[in-house]
C-alpha positions in Angstrom: 0.2 -0.1 0.1 1.5 3.4 -1.1 1.4 6.0 1.7 1.1 10.0 1.2 4.3 11.4 1.4 4.0 14.5 3.8 4.8 17.7 1.9 8.0 19.1 2.8 8.9 22.6 3.4 11.3 24.1 0.8 14.6 23.1 2.1 17.7 21.2 0.7 20.5 19.4 1.8 22.4 22.4 1.1 21.1 24.0 4.1 22.1 23.1 7.4 20.0 21.7 10.3 21.1 22.4 13.7 24.1 20.7 14.8 25.5 20.0 11.2 28.5 21.0 9.3 29.4 21.3 5.5 30.5 17.8 4.0 33.1 17.6 1.1 30.1 17.6 -1.4 28.8 20.8 -0.6 25.9 19.5 1.5 25.6 19.1 5.1 25.7 16.1 7.7 26.6 15.7 11.4 30.6 15.7 12.5 31.7 12.5 14.2 32.4 12.4 17.9 36.3 12.4 18.1 36.2 9.0 19.7 34.2 7.6 16.6 36.5 9.5 14.3 39.6 7.8 15.8 37.9 4.5 15.3 37.2 4.9 11.6 40.8 6.0 11.2 42.2 2.9 12.8 39.7 0.5 11.1 39.4 2.1 7.5 42.7 4.0 7.2 42.9 6.8 4.4 44.7 5.1 1.5 43.5 6.3 -1.7 41.6 9.5 -0.3 37.7 10.1 -1.3 36.0 11.2 -4.3 36.0 14.8 -3.0 39.3 14.9 -0.8 42.8 13.6 -1.6 44.6 10.9 0.4 46.9 13.7 1.7 44.2 16.1 2.8 42.3 13.2 4.3 45.2 11.9 6.4 45.7 15.4 7.5 42.2 15.9 8.7 42.5 12.5 10.6 45.9 13.3 12.4 44.5 16.5 13.4 41.4 14.9 15.0 43.6 12.0 16.7 45.9 14.4 18.2 43.2 16.9 19.6 41.6 13.7 21.1 45.1 12.3 22.1 45.7 15.6 24.3 42.3 15.5 25.7 42.0 11.6 26.8 45.5 9.9 26.3 44.6 6.7 28.2 41.5 6.4 26.2 43.5 6.9 22.7 46.2 4.4 23.4 44.2 1.7 25.1 41.7 1.9 22.2 44.4 1.8 19.4 46.2 -1.1 21.4 42.7 -3.1 21.6 42.0 -2.6 17.8 45.6 -3.6 16.9 45.3 -6.7 19.1 41.8 -7.9 18.2 42.8 -7.7 14.6 39.8 -5.3 14.0 41.8 -3.3 11.0 43.1 -4.7 7.8 46.2 -2.9 8.4 48.0 -2.4 11.6 49.7 0.9 10.1 47.0 3.4 11.4 47.6 2.1 14.9 51.3 2.3 14.6 51.1 6.1 13.3 48.9 7.0 16.4 51.6 5.3 18.6 54.2 7.4 16.7 52.1 10.4 17.0 51.9 9.8 21.0 55.7 9.3 21.3 56.1 12.4 19.2 53.8 14.7 21.5 56.4 16.3 23.5 54.4 15.2 26.6 55.9 13.0 29.1 52.3 11.6 30.5 51.6 10.7 26.9 54.7 9.1 26.1 54.9 7.0 29.1 51.3 5.8 28.1 52.9 5.2 24.7 55.6 3.0 25.7 53.3 0.9 27.8 51.3 0.3 24.8 54.1 -0.3 22.4 54.5 -4.0 23.0 50.6 -4.8 22.2 50.9 -2.8 19.0 54.6 -3.4 17.6 54.2 -7.4 17.3 56.3 -8.2 14.3 59.3 -7.2 12.7 57.5 -5.3 9.7 55.8 -3.2 12.4 59.0 -2.5 14.0 60.0 -0.9 10.7 56.8 0.8 9.8 56.9 2.5 13.5 60.5 3.3 13.5 60.1 5.0 10.0 56.8 7.0 11.2 58.6 8.2 14.3 62.0 9.3 12.6 59.7 11.4 10.4 57.9 13.0 13.4 60.8 13.3 15.8 64.4 12.2 16.5 65.3 9.1 18.7 65.5 9.8 22.6 66.4 7.9 25.1 63.1 6.4 26.0 62.6 5.3 22.2 65.9 3.6 22.1 64.9 1.7 25.4 61.7 0.6 23.9 63.1 -0.6 20.6 65.7 -2.2 22.5 63.1 -4.0 24.7 61.6 -5.3 21.8 64.5 -7.2 20.7 65.1 -8.4 24.4 61.6 -9.6 25.3 61.3 -12.0 22.5 62.7 -15.5 22.9 65.5 -16.6 20.8 63.5 -19.0 18.5 60.8 -16.2 17.9 63.4 -13.3 17.6 65.5 -15.5 15.0 62.1 -16.1 13.0 61.4 -12.5 13.0 64.7 -11.2 11.7 64.6 -13.7 9.1 61.3 -13.2 8.0 61.1 -9.4 8.1 64.8 -8.4 7.2 64.1 -4.6 6.1 61.7 -2.5 5.1 61.4 1.5 4.6 65.3 1.5 4.1 65.8 0.0 7.7 67.3 -3.2 8.7 67.6 -5.0 12.0 71.1 -4.2 12.1 70.4 -0.5 11.9 68.0 -0.6 14.7 70.4 -2.5 16.8 73.0 -0.1 16.2 70.7 2.8 17.3 69.2 1.0 20.1 72.3 -0.7 21.7 70.0 -3.8 23.5 72.5 -5.1 25.9 72.3 -8.9 25.6 71.8 -10.8 29.0 73.2 -14.1 27.8 75.8 -15.2 25.5 73.3 -17.2 23.4 71.4 -13.6 22.5 74.6 -11.9 22.1 75.4 -14.5 19.4 72.1 -13.6 17.9 72.6 -9.8 17.8 76.0 -10.9 16.3 74.1 -13.1 13.3 71.9 -9.8 12.8 74.8 -7.9 12.3 77.2 -10.1 10.3 74.9 -12.9 9.1 77.6 -15.4 11.0 75.9 -18.6 12.5 78.0 -19.0 15.9 78.3 -22.1 17.7 77.0 -20.2 21.2 73.5 -20.4 19.6 70.9 -22.6 21.0 70.8 -25.7 18.8 67.5 -25.4 17.5 68.4 -21.8 16.8 71.3 -22.3 15.0 70.1 -24.7 12.9 67.3 -22.7 11.5 69.9 -20.0 10.7 72.0 -22.4 9.2 69.2 -23.5 7.1 68.1 -20.0 6.0 71.7 -19.1 5.0 71.9 -22.6 3.0 68.7 -21.9 1.2 70.2 -18.9 0.0 73.3 -20.3 -1.4 73.6 -20.3 -4.9 73.0 -23.3 -7.3 71.1 -25.2 -4.5 69.5 -28.2 -5.9 65.5 -27.8 -6.0 64.9 -31.0 -4.1 67.3 -29.7 -1.4 65.7 -26.2 -1.0 62.3 -28.1 -0.5 63.8 -30.5 2.1 65.1 -27.6 4.0 61.6 -25.8 3.9 60.0 -28.5 5.0 62.4 -29.6 7.7 62.8 -26.0 9.3 59.3 -24.7 8.8 61.0 -21.8 6.6 58.9 -18.9 5.8 58.0 -17.7 2.1 59.9 -14.5 3.1 63.6 -16.2 3.4 62.9 -18.2 0.1 65.1 -16.5 -2.8 62.9 -15.1 -5.7 64.2 -17.6 -8.2 62.7 -20.8 -6.4 59.3 -19.2 -5.8 58.5 -20.4 -9.4 58.4 -24.0 -8.4 55.5 -25.8 -7.3 57.6 -28.2 -5.2 58.8 -25.4 -3.4 55.2 -23.9 -2.9 54.1 -27.6 -1.9 57.1 -27.8 0.7 55.8 -24.3 2.2 52.1 -25.0 2.4 52.0 -27.1 5.6 53.6 -24.7 7.9 52.4 -21.6 5.7 50.3 -19.1 8.2 46.7 -18.5 7.2 47.2 -14.9 6.2 50.1 -15.9 4.0 48.2 -18.9 2.7 45.5 -16.5 1.6 47.9 -13.8 0.0 49.5 -16.5 -2.2 46.3 -18.3 -3.5 46.9 -16.8 -7.1 50.7 -17.7 -7.0 50.1 -21.1 -5.9 47.3 -21.7 -8.9 49.7 -20.1 -11.4 52.9 -22.3 -10.8 50.6 -25.3 -11.1 50.4 -26.7 -7.3 46.5 -25.9 -7.0 44.7 -27.6 -9.4 40.9 -29.0 -9.3 41.8 -32.3 -8.0 45.3 -32.1 -6.5 46.2 -32.7 -2.8 47.2 -29.3 -2.2 43.7 -27.8 -3.1 42.0 -30.2 -0.6 44.6 -29.1 2.4 43.8 -25.1 1.3 40.0 -26.0 1.3 40.2 -27.5 4.5 42.2 -24.3 5.9 39.8 -21.8 4.6 36.8 -23.7 6.0 38.3 -23.9 9.4 36.3 -21.5 11.4 38.6 -21.9 14.3 41.7 -21.5 12.5 40.6 -18.4 10.7 39.4 -16.8 14.1 42.9 -17.7 15.6 44.8 -16.4 12.9 42.8 -13.4 13.1 42.0 -13.2 9.8 40.4 -9.9 8.6 37.5 -9.7 6.2 39.1 -7.4 4.2 41.8 -9.9 3.2 39.4 -12.6 2.4 37.4 -10.0 0.3 40.4 -8.9 -1.6 42.0 -12.5 -2.2 38.4 -13.2 -3.5 38.1 -10.6 -6.1 41.6 -11.0 -7.3 41.8 -14.9 -7.5 38.3 -15.2 -9.0 39.1 -12.6 -11.9 42.2 -15.0 -12.7 44.7 -11.9 -13.2 46.7 -9.9 -11.2 46.4 -5.8 -10.9 49.6 -5.0 -11.6 50.8 -7.1 -14.5 51.3 -10.2 -11.8 50.4 -13.1 -14.4 47.4 -15.0 -15.4 45.8 -18.2 -13.6 42.8 -20.3 -14.1 40.7 -20.1 -10.9 39.9 -23.3 -9.0 36.2 -23.4 -8.4 36.6 -25.3 -4.9 38.8 -22.7 -3.8 36.6 -19.4 -5.0 33.7 -21.3 -3.0 35.9 -21.8 0.0 37.0 -18.2 0.0 33.2 -17.3 0.1 32.6 -19.3 2.9 35.8 -17.7 4.9 34.7 -14.3 4.3 31.4 -15.1 6.4 33.3 -16.8 8.6 35.6 -13.9 9.9 32.8 -11.9 11.2 31.2 -12.4 14.7 28.1 -14.9 14.6 25.1 -13.0 13.5 21.7 -14.2 14.7 18.8 -13.1 13.1 16.9 -10.1 14.5 13.4 -11.0 13.3 12.8 -7.7 12.6 12.0 -5.9 9.1 15.0 -4.3 7.6 15.7 -2.1 4.8 19.3 -2.2 3.4 20.0 0.4 1.5 23.6 0.5 -0.5 24.8 4.1 -1.7 25.7 3.5 -5.6 26.6 7.2 -6.0 29.6 8.1 -8.0 31.6 9.0 -4.9 31.1 5.5 -3.6 33.6 4.3 -6.7 36.3 6.4 -5.3 39.0 5.4 -2.6 40.3 2.2 -1.2 38.4 0.7 1.7 41.1 -0.5 4.4 44.0 0.8 1.8 43.4 -2.5 -0.7 43.9 -1.2 -4.1 40.9 -1.5 -6.3 38.3 -2.3 -3.5 35.9 0.7 -3.3 33.3 1.3 -0.8 30.8 0.3 -3.3 32.1 -3.1 -3.9 32.9 -3.3 0.1 29.4 -2.3 0.7 28.0 -4.9 -1.3 29.7 -7.7 0.2 29.3 -6.5 4.0 25.4 -5.8 3.1 25.5 -9.9 2.1 26.6 -10.5 5.7 23.3 -9.0 7.2 21.3 -10.3 4.4 22.1 -13.8 4.8 21.4 -13.6 8.7 17.9 -12.0 8.2 14.4 -13.5 7.1 12.9 -10.0 6.1 15.0 -7.7 4.2 14.5 -5.2 1.3 17.8 -4.5 -0.5 17.9 -1.0 -2.5 20.5 0.9 -4.2 20.5 5.0 -4.2 22.1 7.7 -5.7 20.0 11.0 -7.0 17.6 7.9 -7.7 16.8 4.6 -5.8 16.3 1.0 -7.3 15.9 -2.2 -5.8 18.9 -4.3 -6.1 19.2 -8.0 -7.1 21.0 -9.2 -4.3 19.8 -12.6 -2.6 21.2 -14.4 0.3 22.7 -17.2 -1.5 24.5 -15.0 -4.1 28.3 -15.4 -4.7 30.4 -12.8 -3.4 32.2 -12.5 -6.8 28.8 -12.3 -8.3 27.5 -9.5 -6.4 30.7 -7.4 -6.8 30.1 -7.7 -10.6 26.8 -6.8 -10.4 27.0 -3.5 -8.3 30.2 -2.3 -10.6 28.2 -2.4 -13.4 25.5 -0.1 -11.9 25.1 3.4 -13.0 26.7 6.2 -11.2 24.7 9.6 -9.7 24.6 12.0 -7.3 23.8 11.5 -3.7 20.8 11.5 -1.9 20.7 9.4 1.3 17.1 10.4 2.3 16.0 8.3 -0.7 15.5 4.9 1.3 13.3 6.4 4.1 11.1 8.3 1.3 11.0 5.1 -0.8 9.6 3.0 2.1 7.2 5.8 3.0 5.9 6.1 -0.3 5.5 2.4 -1.1 4.3 1.6 2.2 7.1 -0.9 3.3 7.0 -1.6 6.8 10.7 -1.2 8.3 11.7 -1.3 12.0 15.3 -0.3 10.7 17.0 0.9 7.7 20.5 0.5 7.6 22.6 2.7 5.0 26.0 2.0 3.6 27.3 5.3 2.6 30.5 7.6 2.7 27.8 10.5 4.3 28.6 12.9 1.2 24.7 13.4 0.9 24.1 16.8 -0.9 21.4 16.3 -3.7 18.1 16.1 -2.3 15.4 18.3 -0.8 14.8 16.5 2.4 17.7 15.7 5.0 18.0 11.9 5.6 17.2 12.5 9.6 14.2 14.7 8.4 13.0 11.7 6.0 13.4 9.2 8.7 11.3 11.3 11.1 8.7 11.4 8.7 8.7 7.9 8.1 8.3 7.5 11.9 5.2 9.8 12.1 3.4 8.6 9.1 3.7 4.8 10.1 3.8 5.2 13.7 6.7 2.5 13.6 9.8 3.8 15.7 12.0 2.9 13.4 15.8 2.9 13.8 18.7 4.3 11.3 22.1 2.6 11.3 24.6 4.1 9.1 27.7 2.3 8.1 30.5 4.4 7.4 32.7 3.2 4.5 35.4 5.8 4.6 37.5 7.5 7.3 35.8 11.1 6.7 34.7 12.9 9.6 31.0 12.7 8.7 27.7 10.7 9.2 24.1 11.5 8.7 23.0 9.9 11.8 22.1 12.8 14.6 23.9 11.8 17.3 21.0 13.2 19.6 18.6 10.6 18.4 18.9 7.5 20.4 17.3 5.8 17.8 20.3 6.2 15.4 23.6 4.6 15.2 27.0 5.2 13.3 29.2 2.4 13.0 32.5 1.7 11.0 32.4 -0.5 7.8 34.4 -3.3 8.1 35.2 -3.8 11.6 34.5 -7.7 12.2 32.0 -6.7 14.7 29.9 -4.3 12.5 27.3 -7.1 11.6 26.7 -8.1 15.2 26.7 -4.5 16.1 24.0 -3.5 13.7 21.9 -6.6 14.9 22.2 -5.6 18.5 21.3 -2.2 18.2 18.1 -3.1 15.6 16.9 -5.5 18.5 17.1 -2.6 20.8 20.1 -3.9 22.9 22.5 -1.0 22.1 
């Protein structure tokens, strides 16, 4: 049944409501609270910028917001940063490392103390250490406290773990472990640790090393010897569980070498190298390696234990199913079983989402601005593509949900609960672009007589086109239908805007591609948040 849409006063989204500020598209939206902005920055990053804002400007805006909050609530900022980093809620750890570097460069002793306490929780691997040091060096020089903190990173690890870290992550951004040792001067507390530090500086394997560590390092050095026979290389990799990063490039064209790497390969590395293993001929429709990979990808417990992020799986799926690299990195024939396993792995990386039993309208912003920027810093993964995948997570959990797309006009979308992710992505990519009117889902539901307990809108909040503000459209819907409908705004980029009114308890702003997002949406729709 169609309802009569109330007549709207002559107002457009280019006129501000109380509490709104101008967004980058020229319309008006609500500024995010500082804590919300921190969360978006940590989880989504700023790589690629947005349709309206360059990456550099978006980064500077986020840095300014983070610094202001850091000076006001340093304990909150550093605890939240460490928690999000530890829990694997962000696809990349780089924003957390940058916040840590900002805190150490703040010039305030109290903030630096909190940052040094949080550092072991955020800087966990060799590549984290190099990234952190690079950020910090650009912001300030090396003080005594920073030297102690870097030295502690080396001192705190047992020798087997440290040997693994310094061989797997040898250098990055022009830094190598020998550079950091010379700057930090960690004092070895045993002859064994001193021998490992000497290896880092000289690549000499000393007899003073524990047997297991010495054998591991000997295997690494032997693997890099010229003219090493392929079977011997595979044996060394298998016997000593050597990581891919220590394998010389010329050996990585061999299926035999990849087969040796596979059993001990970390889950994240496995997902990242699916295309390569297919291209070299290891992964074929009926190979034992394929059965092994499928078993790993469908092991929900292992995915959780490895803290595999949904964006990592989505990026792998989109690339793998395409059958060609984005930067000339070869072609391959996708194995259907692996494509299916990646589909399942994507859903498994989110918290379990129980059905709400509510009537939902899932509304995807398909305007031109959503085709710009990289969600999570992943090249080619636009907010438009990412929102489709994220909406499918909720759609698969719900019994009653309409799915629509909007720009300056609205259209029902042909997304179904059982739709493969790669098909949904291709479908969304083909839809036409347009201007942005985030009020359309509520106006459409009002006009068509669609009963909805909640509207879930996936957007960058760069709304500007319509005559009615989104919050006005929601209130019109509530008044006309008598339904206390809720609004969830899923932010897909780290800009500082939301269409959700922070003073309305029936509206919620969440960060897209936080693994907790679908469950947070469900809890709010049920009225538990």
